[in-house]
C-alpha positions in Angstrom: 129.8 121.7 76.9 130.0 117.9 77.3 127.4 115.8 75.6 126.6 112.4 77.1 127.0 109.5 74.7 123.3 108.5 74.7 122.3 112.0 73.8 124.9 112.3 71.1 123.4 109.3 69.4 120.2 111.4 68.9 122.2 113.8 66.8 122.7 111.1 64.2 120.3 110.1 61.6 118.3 106.8 62.2 120.5 104.9 59.7 123.8 106.3 61.2 122.6 105.5 64.7 121.8 101.9 63.8 125.1 101.4 62.1 127.0 102.7 65.1 125.1 100.7 67.7 125.3 97.5 65.6 129.0 97.9 65.1 129.5 98.5 68.8 127.5 95.5 69.7 129.3 93.4 67.1 132.7 94.5 68.3 133.7 95.6 64.8 133.9 99.2 66.1 135.8 100.3 69.3 134.6 102.9 71.7 137.3 105.3 70.6 136.4 104.9 67.0 132.7 105.5 67.8 133.8 108.6 69.8 135.6 109.9 66.7 132.8 109.2 64.3 130.1 110.8 66.5 132.4 113.8 67.3 131.8 113.8 71.1 134.5 115.6 72.9 134.1 114.0 76.3 135.3 110.3 76.4 132.5 107.8 76.7 132.3 106.2 80.2 132.0 102.5 80.7 128.8 103.1 82.6 127.3 104.7 79.6 128.3 101.8 77.4 126.8 99.5 80.0 123.5 101.5 79.9 123.4 101.3 76.1 124.0 97.5 76.2 121.2 97.2 78.8 118.9 99.0 76.5 119.9 96.6 73.7 119.3 93.6 75.9 116.0 94.9 77.1 114.7 95.3 73.6 114.6 99.0 73.5 117.2 98.9 70.8 116.5 96.0 68.4 119.9 94.6 67.4 119.9 90.9 66.3 123.2 89.9 68.1 123.7 87.9 71.2 125.4 89.3 74.3 128.9 87.9 74.1 131.4 90.3 75.7 131.2 93.9 77.1 132.6 96.6 74.8 135.9 97.9 76.1 138.9 99.7 74.8 141.2 97.6 76.9 142.5 94.2 75.6 141.5 91.1 77.5 143.5 90.6 80.6 146.1 87.8 80.3 148.2 85.9 82.7 151.4 83.9 82.2 150.6 80.3 82.5 154.1 79.0 81.9 157.5 80.3 81.1 160.4 78.4 79.4 163.9 79.7 79.0 166.2 77.9 76.5 170.0 78.5 76.4 172.0 77.4 73.4 175.7 77.6 72.8 176.9 78.3 69.2 179.8 79.7 67.3 178.6 83.3 68.1 178.2 82.6 71.8 175.2 81.8 74.0 171.7 82.5 72.7 168.8 82.7 75.2 165.2 82.2 74.1 162.3 82.9 76.4 158.9 81.4 75.5 155.8 82.4 77.5 152.3 80.8 77.3 149.5 83.3 78.0 146.0 82.6 78.9 143.3 85.1 78.2 140.7 86.0 80.8 137.5 84.6 79.2 135.3 84.9 82.3 133.2 87.6 80.7 132.0 85.4 77.8 128.3 84.6 78.0 128.7 80.9 77.0 124.9 80.0 76.9 124.2 83.0 74.7 127.1 82.1 72.5 126.0 78.5 72.1 122.4 79.5 71.5 123.5 81.9 68.8 125.7 79.2 67.1 122.8 76.7 67.2 120.4 79.3 65.7 122.8 80.1 62.9 123.5 76.4 62.2 119.8 75.8 62.0 119.3 78.6 59.5 122.1 77.2 57.3 120.6 73.7 57.3 117.0 74.7 57.1 115.5 74.1 53.6 111.8 74.2 52.6 110.2 70.8 52.3 107.6 69.8 49.7 104.1 69.4 51.2 103.2 65.8 51.7 100.6 64.7 49.2 100.7 61.0 50.2 102.3 58.7 52.7 105.6 57.9 51.1 108.9 56.8 52.6 112.2 57.2 50.7 115.0 54.6 50.9 118.7 55.4 50.1 120.9 52.3 50.0 124.7 53.0 50.3 126.0 49.6 49.5 129.6 48.4 49.9 131.4 51.7 50.0 134.5 49.9 51.2 136.4 53.1 52.1 140.1 52.5 52.0 140.0 50.2 49.0 142.2 50.9 46.0 141.0 49.5 42.6 140.3 50.5 39.0 138.5 53.7 39.9 141.1 55.0 42.3 141.5 55.2 46.1 139.9 56.9 49.1 139.9 60.5 47.6 137.9 59.2 44.7 135.5 57.3 47.0 135.0 60.4 49.1 134.4 62.6 46.0 132.0 60.0 44.6 129.9 59.8 47.8 129.8 63.6 48.1 128.5 64.0 44.5 125.9 61.2 44.9 124.8 62.6 48.2 123.9 65.9 46.8 122.1 64.4 43.9 120.0 61.9 45.9 119.0 64.4 48.6 118.1 67.0 46.0 115.8 64.4 44.4 114.4 63.2 47.7 113.5 66.7 48.8 111.1 67.0 45.9 109.2 63.8 46.7 107.2 64.9 49.8 108.4 62.1 52.0 107.1 61.3 55.4 110.4 59.6 56.4 113.8 58.8 54.9 115.4 55.4 55.5 119.1 55.2 54.9 120.5 51.7 54.6 124.0 50.5 55.0 123.8 46.9 53.9 127.4 46.3 54.9 131.1 46.7 53.9 131.1 50.4 54.6 134.9 50.0 55.2 137.4 47.8 53.3 139.1 46.5 56.5 142.2 44.4 56.2 141.2 40.8 57.0 138.6 40.0 54.4 141.2 38.6 52.0 143.4 37.1 54.7 145.2 40.3 55.5 146.1 41.3 51.9 144.4 44.7 52.5 147.3 45.9 54.6 149.4 46.0 51.4 146.7 47.4 49.0 144.7 49.8 51.1 145.4 53.5 51.3 143.9 54.1 54.7 144.5 52.4 58.0 141.5 50.7 59.7 141.2 53.6 62.1 141.1 56.2 59.3 138.7 54.0 57.3 136.2 54.1 60.3 136.8 57.8 60.9 136.0 58.5 57.2 133.0 56.2 57.2 131.6 57.9 60.3 131.8 61.2 58.6 130.2 60.0 55.3 127.3 58.4 57.2 126.7 61.2 59.7 126.7 63.9 57.0 124.2 61.9 54.9 121.9 61.4 57.9 122.1 65.0 59.2 121.6 66.6 55.8 118.9 64.1 54.9 117.1 65.0 58.1 117.4 68.8 57.6 116.7 68.8 53.9 114.2 66.0 53.4 112.5 64.3 56.4 113.1 62.5 59.7 115.6 59.6 59.3 115.8 55.9 60.1 119.4 54.6 59.7 119.8 50.9 59.3 123.1 49.0 59.5 124.0 45.3 59.4 127.2 43.4 59.9 129.3 42.2 57.0 132.5 40.4 56.0 134.8 43.4 55.4 133.7 45.2 58.5 133.7 42.2 60.8 136.0 41.6 63.8 138.4 39.2 62.1 141.9 37.8 62.5 143.6 35.4 60.1 140.3 35.0 58.2 138.4 33.9 61.3 135.5 36.0 62.6 135.3 36.6 66.4 132.8 38.2 68.8 129.1 39.0 68.5 128.2 40.0 64.9 125.5 42.3 66.1 128.0 44.4 68.0 131.5 43.6 66.9 131.4 45.1 63.5 132.8 48.4 62.2 129.5 49.2 60.4 127.6 48.8 63.6 130.1 51.0 65.4 129.5 53.7 62.7 125.8 53.4 63.3 126.4 54.0 67.0 128.4 57.2 66.2 125.5 58.3 63.9 123.0 57.7 66.8 125.2 59.6 69.3 125.6 62.6 67.0 121.9 62.7 66.2 121.1 62.8 70.0 123.5 65.6 70.6 122.0 67.6 67.8 118.4 66.8 68.9 117.4 65.3 65.6 114.5 63.0 64.8 116.8 60.0 63.9 116.2 56.4 64.7 119.1 53.9 64.4 118.3 50.2 63.9 120.8 47.4 64.1 120.4 43.6 64.6 119.4 42.0 67.9 122.4 41.7 70.2 121.0 38.9 72.4 120.1 36.8 69.4 123.4 37.5 67.7 121.6 38.2 64.5 123.1 39.4 61.2 119.9 40.6 59.6 117.4 43.3 60.7 113.8 44.1 59.9 111.7 47.3 60.2 108.0 47.8 59.7 106.7 50.4 57.3 103.0 50.8 56.7 102.4 47.4 58.3 104.8 45.6 56.0 108.4 44.4 56.6 111.6 45.6 55.1 114.5 43.3 55.8 118.2 44.0 55.4 121.1 41.5 55.3 124.6 41.8 53.8 124.3 38.4 52.2 127.9 37.2 52.8 126.1 34.2 54.4 125.8 32.8 50.9 128.4 32.5 48.2 126.3 33.2 45.1 123.6 35.9 44.5 120.9 33.3 43.8 121.6 32.0 47.3 119.7 35.0 48.7 116.4 33.3 47.8 117.4 30.2 49.7 118.5 32.3 52.7 115.1 34.2 52.6 113.3 30.8 52.5 115.1 29.7 55.6 114.1 32.9 57.3 110.5 32.4 56.3 110.4 28.9 57.8 112.1 29.9 61.0 110.5 33.3 61.6 113.7 35.2 60.6 113.9 38.9 59.6 113.6 38.2 55.9 110.6 35.9 56.2 107.5 37.5 54.6 109.3 40.8 53.8 107.8 43.1 51.3 111.3 44.3 50.5 114.6 42.5 51.1 117.7 44.6 50.7 121.2 43.0 50.3 124.7 44.1 49.5 127.9 42.0 49.0 127.4 41.0 45.4 128.4 44.4 43.8 125.7 44.8 41.2 122.1 46.0 41.1 119.1 43.8 40.5 115.4 43.7 41.4 113.5 40.4 41.5 110.3 39.1 43.0 110.9 37.3 46.3 108.1 35.5 48.1 104.9 36.9 49.5 104.1 39.1 52.4 101.7 38.2 55.2 99.1 40.4 53.5 99.5 38.4 50.3 101.4 41.1 48.3 104.3 40.5 46.1 107.7 40.6 47.9 110.8 42.1 46.3 114.5 41.6 46.5 116.7 44.6 45.9 120.3 43.8 45.4 122.3 47.1 45.8 125.1 48.1 43.6 128.5 48.9 45.0 129.8 52.4 45.7 133.4 51.3 45.9 136.3 51.8 43.6 135.7 48.8 41.5 135.0 45.1 41.9 137.8 43.3 40.2 137.1 40.1 42.1 133.5 40.1 41.1 134.3 40.8 37.5 136.8 38.0 37.4 134.4 35.7 39.1 131.3 36.3 36.9 132.3 38.6 34.1 130.0 41.5 35.2 131.2 45.0 35.9 128.9 47.3 37.8 129.2 51.1 37.8 129.7 52.6 41.2 126.6 54.1 42.6 123.8 54.2 45.2 120.2 53.2 44.9 117.1 55.2 45.7 113.7 53.6 46.2 110.3 54.5 47.7 107.8 52.6 49.8 104.1 53.3 50.1 101.0 51.6 51.6 100.9 49.6 48.4 104.4 48.3 48.9 107.5 49.1 46.8 107.0 51.7 44.2 109.0 50.3 41.3 108.5 53.4 39.2 110.3 55.5 41.7 113.4 53.1 41.8 116.5 54.8 40.3 120.3 54.6 40.7 122.5 57.6 41.2 126.1 57.8 39.9 128.8 60.4 40.3 128.4 62.8 37.4 132.2 63.2 36.8 132.5 59.4 36.5 129.6 59.0 34.1 131.2 61.6 31.8 134.0 59.3 31.0 133.7 55.5 30.3 135.4 53.0 32.5 138.8 52.1 31.0 138.9 48.8 29.2 142.2 47.0 28.9 142.8 45.7 25.3 145.6 45.2 22.9 145.4 46.1 19.2 147.3 43.6 16.9 
């Protein structure tokens, strides 16, 4: 007596039945293997398999797998796309080699279902619980002067990438506990080292080409934004032009600084990726028509201004720069918080007053690069490589929440100091 496949399933226990159906649907079990396990004498027809799959898709059999490809004992049909015959003469005579390029028949793949399944799984991997919001609070991560491609006292690009990965995990883990309404990620400039900032000397000392620098910077920025969005809160990404990332040749800067800058290009790639992923991410860069080099965003009715600060030769020149902006209605005028890079050390100082009469602050970001020999030689200061985290509320900058993050493996060992014992 022949037993139909669907009836033979009823001979199994509920657990065995689910295992077989799941394995069939997941393609980890072939029809012939299922035939052997169940013990059915009559081969299973394809129409029976199709009926079983219809029951799965109709919800009669609850299997959490997408419909990707029909179950079949036969391999996917292939066709020869190209054929190449190579003849070589050697000491042992003529050798003939035939190389064929095959193309599988993929017409039976349900691409929308596959893509939906991949998106669902990716969302599950990225989804993390967020802390309930107890107050309106915005987090700010400043990744100052990464200068990817630079080689200095702390190493080269592998060390920079490892440092950024370590600090990213630390700062996002911290921000996820703060109940933030939004996360602002600031690139205050010099995200890449470039080759023209020192008159072309970077060509000799860098370990990455300009193209590889930008590629790596795009990856670092995009990963921080995407993971920040998934683990913490919606993201605003801010970028401004700078000297290392500028369009330069022979020490001369060309083009529009609001567009012709590698850091701005990285911001555009971040924006493009966020749109493809459907993320709540806003990218802010300076005004193109005004050819600006600074940018301002409004948070809780107050202004946060960002500029790289290569417009001035000394750190104290930032105050004069901000004063000029205040007189002429620039981005830094009346800002509750002004964020700068360029000077490779961290400081926080009062800076002017806001339109509401509150104290304004200037946050000079530390560098995340491999060392600042030029800055140490210029002023004697050596800053540890790190990034800065801050928070902004309706009362302005929360100074108590300000903290730097450093790579744990670099803090474990002191920076080497050159000295001679006599």
